[in-house]
Each structure stands twice: as structure tokens, then as C-alpha cells.
C-alpha positions as CSV (number, residue, x, y, z in Angstrom):
1,X,-14.9,10.8,34.7
2,X,-17.8,10.0,32.3
3,X,-17.9,6.8,30.3
4,X,-17.5,8.8,27.1
5,X,-14.4,10.4,28.4
6,X,-13.0,7.0,29.5
7,X,-13.7,5.6,26.1
8,X,-11.9,8.6,24.5
9,X,-8.9,8.2,26.8
10,X,-8.7,4.5,25.9
11,X,-8.7,5.2,22.2
12,X,-6.0,7.9,22.7
13,X,-3.8,5.6,24.8
14,X,-4.0,2.8,22.3
15,X,-3.2,5.2,19.5
16,X,-0.2,6.5,21.5
17,X,1.0,3.0,22.1
18,X,0.7,2.4,18.3
19,X,2.7,5.6,17.6
20,X,5.3,4.8,20.2
21,X,5.7,1.2,18.9
22,X,6.3,2.4,15.3
23,X,8.7,5.2,16.5
24,X,10.6,2.6,18.5
25,X,10.9,0.3,15.5
26,X,11.6,2.8,12.9
27,X,13.4,5.7,14.6
28,X,13.1,9.4,13.9
29,X,15.1,9.3,10.7
30,X,12.3,7.3,9.0
31,X,9.7,9.7,10.2
32,X,11.6,12.9,9.4
33,X,10.1,14.4,6.2
34,X,13.5,15.6,5.0
35,X,15.2,12.2,5.3
36,X,15.0,10.5,1.9
37,X,17.9,8.1,1.8
38,X,15.9,5.2,3.2
39,X,13.0,5.8,0.8
40,X,15.3,5.2,-2.2
41,X,15.1,1.4,-1.6
42,X,12.6,-1.3,-2.4
43,X,9.2,-0.2,-3.5
44,X,9.5,3.0,-1.5
45,X,11.6,4.5,-4.2
46,X,8.8,4.2,-6.8
47,X,6.3,5.7,-4.4
48,X,8.5,8.6,-3.5
49,X,9.7,9.4,-7.0
50,X,6.1,9.7,-8.4
51,X,5.2,12.1,-5.6
52,X,8.4,14.0,-6.3
53,X,7.1,14.7,-9.8
54,X,3.5,15.1,-8.8
55,X,4.0,17.8,-6.1
56,X,5.2,20.5,-8.6
57,X,2.9,19.7,-11.5
58,X,-0.1,21.9,-12.4
59,X,-3.4,20.4,-11.4
60,X,-5.0,18.2,-14.0
61,X,-8.4,16.6,-14.5
62,X,-8.8,14.2,-12.7
63,X,-6.6,15.6,-10.0
64,X,-4.4,12.5,-9.6
65,X,-2.9,12.6,-13.1
66,X,0.8,13.0,-13.6
67,X,2.2,14.0,-17.0
68,X,5.9,14.5,-16.4
69,X,6.5,11.0,-15.0
70,X,6.4,8.2,-17.5
71,X,6.1,10.8,-20.1
72,X,4.7,11.3,-22.7
73,X,2.1,8.7,-21.7
74,X,1.9,9.8,-18.1
75,X,0.3,8.0,-15.3
76,X,-1.7,8.7,-12.1
77,X,-0.7,8.9,-8.5
78,X,-3.1,6.0,-7.8
79,X,-1.1,3.8,-10.1
80,X,2.2,4.5,-8.3
81,X,0.9,3.5,-4.8
82,X,2.0,6.9,-3.5
83,X,-0.9,7.1,-1.0
84,X,-3.0,9.5,-3.1
85,X,-4.9,10.8,0.0
86,X,-1.6,12.1,1.4
87,X,-0.2,13.3,-2.0
88,X,-3.4,15.2,-2.9
89,X,-3.6,16.7,0.5
90,X,0.0,17.9,0.5
91,X,0.2,19.1,-3.1
92,X,-1.4,22.5,-2.6
93,X,1.3,23.2,0.0
94,X,4.2,22.0,-2.1
95,X,5.8,25.5,-2.3
96,X,5.9,25.6,1.5
97,X,7.4,22.1,2.0
98,X,11.1,21.3,2.0
99,X,12.5,20.1,-1.3
100,X,12.8,17.1,-1.3
101,X,10.1,16.0,1.1
102,X,8.9,12.5,1.9
103,X,5.6,11.7,3.7
104,X,6.0,7.9,3.6
105,X,7.4,7.6,7.1
106,X,4.8,10.0,8.5
107,X,2.0,7.9,6.8
108,X,3.4,4.7,8.4
109,X,3.3,6.4,11.8
110,X,-0.3,7.5,11.2
111,X,-1.2,3.9,10.2
112,X,0.1,2.5,13.5
113,X,-1.6,5.2,15.5
114,X,-4.9,4.6,13.8
115,X,-4.5,0.8,14.1
116,X,-4.4,1.2,17.9
117,X,-7.2,3.7,18.0
118,X,-9.7,1.8,15.8
119,X,-8.7,-1.4,17.5
120,X,-9.6,0.1,20.9
121,X,-12.8,1.5,19.4
122,X,-13.9,-2.0,18.3
123,X,-13.1,-3.4,21.7
124,X,-15.2,-0.7,23.5
125,X,-18.2,-1.9,21.7
126,X,-18.1,-4.9,24.0
127,X,-16.7,-3.6,27.3
128,X,-16.7,-0.4,29.3
129,X,-13.4,-1.2,30.9
130,X,-10.6,1.1,29.8
131,X,-7.8,-1.3,30.4
132,X,-9.5,-4.0,28.3
133,X,-10.1,-1.5,25.5
134,X,-6.4,-0.6,25.4
135,X,-5.5,-4.3,25.5
136,X,-7.7,-5.0,22.6
137,X,-6.1,-2.1,20.6
138,X,-2.7,-3.5,21.4
139,X,-3.6,-7.0,20.1
140,X,-4.7,-5.5,16.8
141,X,-1.4,-3.7,16.7
142,X,0.6,-6.9,17.2
143,X,-0.9,-8.8,14.2
144,X,2.4,-9.5,12.4
145,X,0.9,-8.7,9.0
146,X,0.8,-5.0,9.9
147,X,4.5,-4.6,10.4
148,X,5.3,-6.9,7.5
149,X,3.5,-4.6,5.1
150,X,5.6,-1.5,5.8
151,X,7.6,-2.2,2.7
152,X,4.5,-1.1,0.8
153,X,3.3,2.1,2.5
154,X,-0.3,2.4,1.2
155,X,-0.9,-1.3,2.0
156,X,0.0,-0.7,5.6
157,X,-3.3,1.2,6.1
158,X,-5.0,-1.7,7.8
159,X,-7.0,0.7,9.9
160,X,-9.4,0.8,7.0
161,X,-10.3,-2.8,7.5
162,X,-10.7,-2.2,11.2
163,X,-12.9,0.8,10.5
164,X,-15.2,-1.4,8.3
165,X,-15.3,-4.0,11.0
166,X,-16.1,-1.4,13.6
167,X,-19.1,-0.3,11.5
168,X,-20.2,-3.9,11.2
169,X,-20.0,-4.7,14.9
170,X,-21.5,-1.3,15.9
171,X,-24.6,-2.1,13.8
172,X,-26.5,-3.6,16.7
173,X,-26.4,-0.4,18.7
174,X,-26.0,2.4,16.1
175,X,-26.5,1.5,12.4
176,X,-24.0,2.9,10.0
177,X,-25.1,6.0,8.2
178,X,-24.9,6.6,4.5
179,X,-22.3,9.3,5.2
180,X,-20.1,7.1,7.3
181,X,-20.1,4.4,4.6
182,X,-19.4,7.0,1.9
183,X,-16.5,8.4,3.9
184,X,-15.0,5.0,4.4
185,X,-15.3,4.3,0.6
186,X,-13.8,7.6,-0.3
187,X,-10.9,7.4,2.1
188,X,-10.2,3.8,1.1
189,X,-10.4,4.7,-2.6
190,X,-7.9,7.4,-2.0
191,X,-5.4,5.0,-0.4
192,X,-5.3,1.7,-2.2
193,X,-7.6,-0.3,-4.4
194,X,-7.0,-3.6,-2.6
195,X,-7.9,-2.2,0.7
196,X,-10.9,-0.4,-0.8
197,X,-12.3,-3.6,-2.2
198,X,-11.8,-5.4,1.1
199,X,-13.5,-2.6,3.0
200,X,-16.4,-2.7,0.6
201,X,-16.7,-6.4,1.1
202,X,-17.2,-5.9,4.8
203,X,-19.8,-3.2,4.1
204,X,-21.6,-5.7,1.8
205,X,-21.7,-8.1,4.9
206,X,-23.2,-5.2,6.9
207,X,-25.9,-4.8,4.3
208,X,-26.6,-8.6,4.3
209,X,-26.9,-8.4,8.1
210,X,-29.6,-5.8,7.7
211,X,-31.5,-8.0,5.3
212,X,-31.6,-10.7,8.0
213,X,-33.6,-8.5,10.4
214,X,-37.0,-9.9,11.3
215,X,-38.8,-6.8,12.6
216,X,-39.1,-4.7,9.5
217,X,-40.9,-5.1,6.1
218,X,-39.1,-6.5,3.1
219,X,-39.2,-3.1,1.3
220,X,-37.8,-1.4,4.4
221,X,-35.1,-4.0,4.8
222,X,-34.0,-3.7,1.1
223,X,-33.9,0.0,1.2
224,X,-32.0,0.1,4.5
225,X,-29.6,-2.6,3.3
226,X,-28.8,-0.9,0.0
227,X,-27.7,2.4,1.6
228,X,-24.4,1.3,3.1
229,X,-23.3,-0.4,-0.2
230,X,-24.4,2.5,-2.3
231,X,-22.6,5.0,-0.1
232,X,-19.4,3.0,0.2
233,X,-19.3,2.2,-3.6
234,X,-20.0,5.8,-4.5
235,X,-17.3,7.0,-2.2
236,X,-14.9,4.4,-3.5
237,X,-15.5,5.3,-7.2
238,X,-15.1,9.0,-6.3
239,X,-11.8,8.2,-4.7
240,X,-10.6,6.1,-7.6
241,X,-11.6,8.8,-10.1
242,X,-9.8,11.5,-8.1
243,X,-6.6,9.5,-7.8
244,X,-6.6,8.7,-11.5
245,X,-7.3,5.0,-11.3
246,X,-10.1,5.3,-13.9
247,X,-7.8,7.0,-16.4
248,X,-6.8,3.9,-18.2
249,X,-9.4,3.3,-21.0
250,X,-9.0,-0.5,-21.5
251,X,-10.1,-2.9,-18.7
252,X,-7.6,-5.4,-20.1
253,X,-4.7,-3.0,-19.1
254,X,-5.7,-3.5,-15.5
255,X,-5.0,-7.2,-15.7
256,X,-1.5,-8.3,-14.7
257,X,0.4,-11.6,-14.2
258,X,1.2,-13.8,-11.2
259,X,-2.4,-14.7,-10.2
260,X,-1.4,-18.1,-8.8
261,X,2.0,-17.1,-7.5
262,X,1.2,-14.3,-5.0
263,X,-1.2,-16.5,-3.1
264,X,-1.8,-17.5,0.5
265,X,-1.0,-21.0,1.6
266,X,-3.6,-22.9,3.6
267,X,-1.0,-23.1,6.4
268,X,-0.1,-19.4,6.2
269,X,-1.8,-18.4,9.5
270,X,0.6,-20.8,11.4
271,X,3.6,-20.4,9.0
272,X,6.0,-18.0,10.8
273,X,8.1,-17.3,7.7
274,X,11.1,-16.3,9.9
275,X,9.0,-14.3,12.5
276,X,8.6,-16.8,15.3
277,X,10.8,-17.7,18.2
278,X,8.4,-20.4,19.5
279,X,6.9,-22.2,16.5
280,X,8.7,-24.2,13.8
281,X,9.0,-23.1,10.2
282,X,6.4,-24.5,7.8
283,X,7.4,-25.2,4.2
284,X,5.6,-23.1,1.6
285,X,4.9,-23.6,-2.1
286,X,6.9,-20.7,-3.4
287,X,9.0,-17.7,-2.2
288,X,6.2,-15.2,-2.7
289,X,4.0,-16.9,-0.1
290,X,6.4,-15.8,2.7
291,X,5.6,-12.2,1.9
292,X,2.6,-11.5,-0.3
293,X,0.9,-14.5,1.3
294,X,2.2,-13.9,4.8
295,X,-0.6,-14.3,7.3
296,X,1.1,-15.5,10.4
297,X,-1.1,-14.7,13.5
298,X,1.6,-15.1,16.2
299,X,1.7,-17.5,19.1
300,X,-0.2,-15.2,21.4
301,X,-3.2,-15.0,19.1
302,X,-3.0,-18.7,18.2
303,X,-3.0,-19.6,21.9
304,X,-6.0,-17.4,22.5
305,X,-8.0,-19.1,19.8
306,X,-8.9,-22.3,21.7
307,X,-9.5,-20.2,24.8
308,X,-12.0,-18.1,22.9
309,X,-13.7,-21.1,21.3
310,X,-14.0,-22.8,24.7
311,X,-15.6,-19.6,26.3
312,X,-18.1,-19.4,23.5
313,X,-19.1,-23.1,23.8
314,X,-19.3,-22.6,27.6
315,X,-21.7,-19.7,27.3
316,X,-23.8,-19.9,24.2
317,X,-25.9,-16.8,24.8
318,X,-24.9,-14.9,21.7
319,X,-26.7,-14.0,18.6
320,X,-24.9,-16.2,16.1
321,X,-27.1,-15.0,13.2
322,X,-25.5,-11.6,13.3
323,X,-22.1,-12.9,12.3
324,X,-23.2,-15.1,9.4
325,X,-22.9,-12.4,6.8
326,X,-19.4,-11.4,8.0
327,X,-18.3,-15.0,8.2
328,X,-19.6,-15.6,4.7
329,X,-17.8,-12.6,3.2
330,X,-14.6,-13.4,5.0
331,X,-14.7,-17.0,3.9
332,X,-15.2,-16.0,0.2
333,X,-12.3,-13.5,0.6
334,X,-10.1,-16.2,2.2
335,X,-10.9,-18.6,-0.6
336,X,-9.9,-16.0,-3.1
337,X,-6.6,-15.5,-1.2
338,X,-5.7,-19.1,-1.9
339,X,-5.8,-18.4,-5.7
340,X,-6.8,-20.9,-8.3
341,X,-3.7,-22.9,-7.3
342,X,-4.4,-24.0,-3.8
343,X,-1.4,-25.0,-1.8
344,X,-0.9,-26.8,1.5
345,X,2.6,-26.4,2.7
346,X,4.9,-27.3,-0.2
347,X,2.2,-29.3,-2.0
348,X,-0.3,-28.2,-4.6
349,X,-3.7,-29.4,-3.5
350,X,-5.9,-28.1,-6.3
351,X,-4.8,-26.4,-9.6
352,X,-7.6,-24.6,-11.4
353,X,-5.5,-22.2,-13.3
354,X,-6.7,-21.5,-16.8
355,X,-6.9,-18.6,-19.3
356,X,-10.6,-18.2,-18.4
357,X,-9.5,-17.0,-14.9
358,X,-7.0,-14.4,-16.2
359,X,-9.4,-11.5,-15.5
360,X,-9.1,-12.3,-11.8
361,X,-5.6,-11.0,-12.1
362,X,-6.8,-7.4,-11.8
363,X,-6.2,-8.2,-8.2
364,X,-3.4,-10.7,-8.8
365,X,-1.9,-10.6,-5.3
366,X,-4.6,-12.8,-4.0
367,X,-2.8,-13.6,-0.7
368,X,-3.7,-10.2,0.7
369,X,-7.4,-11.0,0.7
370,X,-7.2,-13.0,3.9
371,X,-6.7,-9.8,5.9
372,X,-10.5,-9.2,6.6
373,X,-10.7,-12.7,7.9
374,X,-7.6,-12.3,10.0
375,X,-8.8,-9.2,11.7
376,X,-12.3,-10.7,12.1
377,X,-10.6,-13.6,13.9
378,X,-8.7,-11.1,16.2
379,X,-12.0,-9.3,16.9
380,X,-13.7,-12.7,17.7
381,X,-10.9,-13.5,20.2
382,X,-11.2,-10.2,22.0
383,X,-15.0,-10.3,22.0
384,X,-15.1,-13.8,23.5
385,X,-12.7,-12.9,26.3
386,X,-14.1,-9.5,27.3
387,X,-17.8,-10.6,27.2
388,X,-17.5,-14.0,28.9
389,X,-15.0,-13.3,31.7
390,X,-15.0,-10.8,34.5
391,X,-12.8,-7.7,33.8
392,X,-9.9,-8.8,36.0
393,X,-9.8,-12.3,34.5
394,X,-10.3,-11.0,30.9
395,X,-7.4,-8.5,31.4
396,X,-5.2,-11.3,32.7
397,X,-6.0,-13.5,29.7
398,X,-5.5,-10.6,27.1
399,X,-2.3,-9.6,28.9
400,X,-1.0,-13.1,28.8
401,X,-1.8,-13.3,25.0
402,X,0.1,-10.0,24.5
403,X,3.0,-11.2,26.5
404,X,3.2,-14.5,24.5
405,X,2.8,-12.6,21.3
406,X,5.8,-10.3,22.2
407,X,7.9,-13.3,23.3
408,X,7.2,-15.0,20.0
409,X,7.8,-12.2,17.5
410,X,9.9,-9.9,19.7
411,X,13.2,-11.0,18.2
412,X,11.9,-10.2,14.7
413,X,10.9,-6.7,16.0
414,X,14.5,-6.2,17.2
415,X,15.9,-7.3,13.9
416,X,13.6,-4.8,12.0
417,X,14.5,-2.1,14.5
418,X,18.3,-2.8,14.1
419,X,18.0,-2.5,10.4
420,X,15.9,0.7,10.5
421,X,18.3,2.4,12.8
422,X,21.5,1.4,11.0
423,X,23.5,3.9,9.0
424,X,23.5,1.6,6.0
425,X,19.7,1.8,5.9
426,X,19.9,5.6,5.8
427,X,22.6,5.7,3.1
428,X,21.8,6.3,-0.5
429,X,24.9,6.3,-2.8
430,X,24.1,8.8,-5.5
431,X,25.9,8.0,-8.7
432,X,24.8,11.2,-10.5
433,X,26.5,14.0,-8.5
434,X,28.4,16.0,-11.1
435,X,27.9,19.8,-10.9
436,X,27.3,19.6,-14.7
437,X,23.8,18.2,-14.1
438,X,23.0,21.4,-12.1
439,X,24.5,23.5,-14.9
440,X,22.8,21.8,-17.8
441,X,19.4,20.5,-16.7
442,X,17.7,23.9,-16.0
443,X,18.0,24.7,-19.7
444,X,15.9,21.7,-20.8
445,X,12.3,20.4,-20.5
446,X,12.8,16.7,-20.9
447,X,15.2,14.0,-19.8
448,X,15.1,11.1,-22.2
449,X,16.6,7.7,-21.5
450,X,17.5,5.8,-24.6
451,X,15.9,3.4,-24.4
452,X,13.5,3.7,-21.4
453,X,12.9,0.6,-19.3
454,X,9.5,-0.1,-20.8
455,X,11.0,-0.2,-24.3
456,X,14.3,-2.0,-23.8
457,X,17.5,-2.3,-21.7
458,X,17.8,1.1,-20.1
459,X,21.2,2.8,-19.7
460,X,20.8,2.6,-15.9
461,X,18.0,2.2,-13.3
462,X,15.7,5.1,-13.7
463,X,15.5,6.3,-10.0
464,X,18.6,8.6,-10.0
465,X,17.9,10.2,-13.3
466,X,14.2,10.7,-12.3
467,X,15.2,12.3,-9.0
468,X,17.4,14.8,-10.9
469,X,14.7,15.4,-13.5
470,X,12.1,16.2,-10.9
471,X,14.5,18.4,-9.0
472,X,14.9,20.7,-12.0
473,X,11.4,20.4,-13.3
474,X,12.1,18.2,-16.3
475,X,9.9,15.3,-17.4
476,X,11.3,11.8,-17.8
477,X,10.2,9.2,-20.3
478,X,10.1,6.2,-17.9
479,X,8.8,5.1,-14.5
480,X,7.3,2.3,-12.6
481,X,3.5,2.5,-12.6
482,X,1.6,-0.5,-11.3
483,X,-0.6,-0.5,-14.4
484,X,-0.2,1.3,-17.8
485,X,-2.0,1.9,-21.1
486,X,-0.4,-0.9,-23.0
487,X,-1.5,0.4,-26.4
488,X,0.0,3.8,-25.6
489,X,3.2,2.3,-24.4
490,X,3.6,0.2,-27.5
491,X,2.9,3.2,-29.7
492,X,5.5,5.3,-27.8
493,X,8.2,2.6,-28.0
494,X,7.5,2.3,-31.7
495,X,7.6,6.1,-32.2
496,X,10.9,6.2,-30.3
497,X,12.4,3.6,-32.6
498,X,11.2,5.5,-35.6
499,X,12.7,8.7,-34.3
500,X,16.0,6.9,-33.7
501,X,16.1,5.6,-37.2
502,X,15.3,9.0,-38.7
503,X,17.8,10.7,-36.4
504,X,15.2,12.9,-34.8
505,X,16.7,14.9,-31.8
506,X,15.0,17.7,-29.9
507,X,16.5,20.9,-28.6
508,X,14.5,20.7,-25.4
509,X,15.8,17.2,-24.4
510,X,18.8,15.8,-22.6
511,X,19.6,12.2,-23.8
512,X,20.9,9.5,-21.5
513,X,22.3,6.7,-23.7
514,X,23.5,3.2,-23.3
515,X,27.3,3.3,-24.1
516,X,26.8,0.8,-26.9
517,X,24.3,3.2,-28.6
518,X,26.3,6.4,-28.3
519,X,28.1,6.3,-31.7
520,X,25.0,5.1,-33.4
521,X,23.1,8.0,-32.0
522,X,25.8,10.5,-33.1
523,X,25.9,9.0,-36.6
524,X,22.1,9.0,-37.0
525,X,21.3,12.5,-35.6
526,X,19.9,14.9,-38.2
527,X,21.5,17.9,-36.6
528,X,24.8,18.2,-34.8
529,X,24.9,16.9,-31.2
530,X,27.3,17.5,-28.3
531,X,28.0,14.4,-26.3
532,X,30.1,13.9,-23.2
533,X,30.3,11.6,-20.2
534,X,28.8,12.9,-16.9
535,X,29.3,10.6,-14.0
536,X,30.4,7.9,-16.5
537,X,27.1,8.2,-18.3
538,X,27.0,9.1,-22.0
539,X,24.9,12.3,-22.3
540,X,24.0,14.1,-25.5
541,X,22.2,17.4,-26.3
542,X,21.8,19.2,-29.6
543,X,24.6,21.6,-30.5
544,X,22.1,24.4,-31.0
545,X,20.7,24.1,-27.4
546,X,24.2,23.7,-26.0
547,X,25.3,26.9,-27.5
548,X,22.7,28.9,-25.5
549,X,24.2,28.0,-22.2
550,X,27.7,26.6,-23.0
551,X,29.6,26.4,-19.7
552,X,33.4,26.5,-19.8
553,X,33.5,23.2,-17.8
554,X,32.2,21.2,-20.8
555,X,34.7,20.4,-23.6
């Protein structure tokens, strides 16, 4: 077998292990595209519901826009974290797909497969040994942050960070092309802005590495260094535009709150946050640091760290200048992860929070920005072992690290697996099940919650009404986008209040009302309305529209 074939086999084996690992954890019901009960929980429900509307909408410009969700303002698939790359790819085939259809479980499977594959690809830059390549891929799979992020599907795409590191480390033997960097930027831009910015940062490090070359002229170095950044940035902007992330006109609307809350703790890499069987818990400054700031490396990787450092100090025959740019970029990213309020354990070490730093809250969840550094550390550990020990010894060391890692976090894996396989996890109690919905909704174009969540206390959580509305092709006037046009939102809420005061009701709308508002709505309406309770929810339509379909079941 040729070396190329051996490398391919290692990548496929590592990818297979990643897929098998996720399938073991999650089970078939999570992966099945027709299984939607589990996605109606946590953040998954918002990601799924947005896709549920987007799939049947006509194409818009840019392609990622959605008009029937969060109507009439609308939003974009990029602002709902619904993995725009997958949503845009599947949308043309919507009529051929089951209804409903979820791809979130399938995307998570892809993330774990690609994590193993790209991890093995990085390792094979330093060794021709297939077993070591697979072991390296497995170590990248067992970084606890990967599994911890499955609650946010798009953010589980850590393979993007590994791909950017692969380009960086491969630079010595085969420089990254403009097309490769553009493809990385485009794909990252079509998945999630946080990951896109992190991948771009690593590409910037790659460009800085080119500037440090000694054997070319300054003009040649600058031109060569500019290409990766230009390609990645162009691809990233194209991805953001396509997914609709550039559709909000005001930059201030991209700024959110919580800049100093969703941070990483200085001790996060050794803080298990409930994951470890071997290491003690470390107190953190706030509850968000155990999730958004979660960066625990695991006992196996932590034990490998002094071994790797010792091996490097033992044999100093490496080109340390080549990693300076990556180290610098990862250090800056890690400092940003700490946020303006730097915490060590439960203590606040430095507090630089101020209104002047509010613009940094475009990426308010700063704790995530340690990921490039975390994966660079894993890459360093693998590199040190496979390049400084004989293959048999290196395999023994990596296998021991894998075993220790599994021993440390294995109990947490079992807990996650038990939850994912339980019937309760795959149960979604639907409160809106009356056949009257099926009778009435096809005759209308809009489902209006009075008031919607963005304007006041809603009659009920929006997920179940939104699910019904999308099933029957209606728009809904609420939703859960990550960012929104604040001026348009204020204007809509104001207009809604004015319509309420003037008694404006529409023949093409079904109104879901808070019980306390029902009589006020009836009294204020300019034209006669018919109201009834459906699944204990006050629902009103105009008498004129009701007369056109008037089922015997409604009194």
C-alpha cells in the first residue's frame, strides 16, 4: 500500500471513530431526520423552527433571508444559528424531504466525523505511521469542549478550527493557496460568525508566518502574505452575505449584552465543571463560565502536557520561529476570552469593564475564543510526542493519554448518553393538538400573537404556535433571532399598539391572545370578530373570514 493510501485510510478510520463515537453517545433517534421531539428543547428549538419556515419560503436576495418568521420584520438564517450551509443546501430539495425534517442531528454527526478526519490529517503532517495518525485524530475528538457544545449545533463545527490549523502547519511543505483560504472562509462564514472569525485569526497567523521568511524579497513576502488573508476574508464576507448576516443596517444592532459574563476563567482549562472523575472541582466566578467559558482539557491531555514540554526541552531541534505567529494570535484570542473582567477561580483579578468597551459585545461570548489556543495546545502535544519518540513509544504515550482521558471523562459520556437515549429526551408534549387548528389555519396567511414576545408578555411561548404556522404556510410575528433591527422592532411594536387602540383587525390573520386581553380585543375591534378557546388558548378571527370556511365544530 502506498503512503498516500495509508494516509487516506488513517483519515477515514479516524472519521469513522468520530462518527461511531457520536452515534454511541446520541443514538439513532437524534440522527434520524424525521425525529423532531428532541430538537424542541434548549437552543435547538430556535434553530429548527427557523429552518422549518425557511425551507418553504421563496428565495430572496440575499438567499438567507426569512420573511415569514419574526414577521413583518423578518430575519436571516444566519441570525438563527440554523447552520446556514446546511439550510441553504437542503432548501432546493425541500419538496422532496419529509415534513417536518430536521438536519441538526445529522450535522452533529458530520462535525464529529470531520473532527476525527481533520485531526488525523494534522497528525500525518508529522508522522507517516497510520496508528499514530489515528491516535492523533482521536485525541482531537476527546477534547471535552467538542461534546459540550452539542447544545448549539453550529458551534460544534470545531473542524473549521482544525482545518485552519492544518493549513498553518502544512505551510512548511505546501503553502496554502488562495482558493483553499477562500473556501475555508466561505464555509466558515456559512456556518457561524464566531468560528469564522477564529478561523480567520489563524489564517492571519499563517500570513504573518510568511512575512517572517528570510529567502524572499520584501515585496514578494508581502504579496504572498496578503493572499491567504484576502482569500479567507473574501470567502467569509461572501458567506456572511449569503446567510443574511449583513442584512441588518445598523452596526449597533449587532452589539448585545453580557460581555463580561460569558467569559473564560483563567483556571478554565483545569476546571472540570462536572466532567472529571479524577480532578477536583474548581470554583468559578459565575454560572456562565461553566458552559460558555468551559475549556476543560481533560486529565489525559493535561498529563500529556509536561511530557510534551519535557520532550521539546530534551531535543531542541525545532524551528521555533515558525510557531511565533500562531502563538501570538492564540494568545490574543485567549486574552479576549477572559473578557474585560478577568477572573481567577471565584475572584475578580482585573475589572476593566466600561461603556467604551461595549462595541466588543458584537462577540459578547468571549469565553469561546480560547478554542484556537486549546486546539493549538492539543496539536503541540501530539507533535512533540510523534516527532521525538520512536513510533512504538509514541503510540504507547498517546494511547495512555487517550486511556486516561476516557477514564477521566467517561462517566460524563455515560451520563450524556443515558440522557440522549431516554424516552423523556425524545418526548415533546404538544399543547396545541386540537383538530380545529387543522381546520382553520389553511384559510389564513398570518398567525399573530398578541403581544409577541419582543413587544410584551406573550400569551404562551412561541415555539408551538410557530410550528403550527410553518406547517400550514402562515407567517408568525415573533421568533428568536440572535440579533435584530432594533429600530424596526420598536416601530413594529409601536404600530401593533396603535392598531390595538384603533381596533384594527385583519381578515387574513389568526389572533392568539393573552386571556386578560380577550375582552379588550373584542370591545376594541372595528369589525365583528369570532373568538373561541382552542386548546385553552383564546383565538380570534374576523367574522367575515370565519364565514368563508365556518366548520360545524366551532360554535
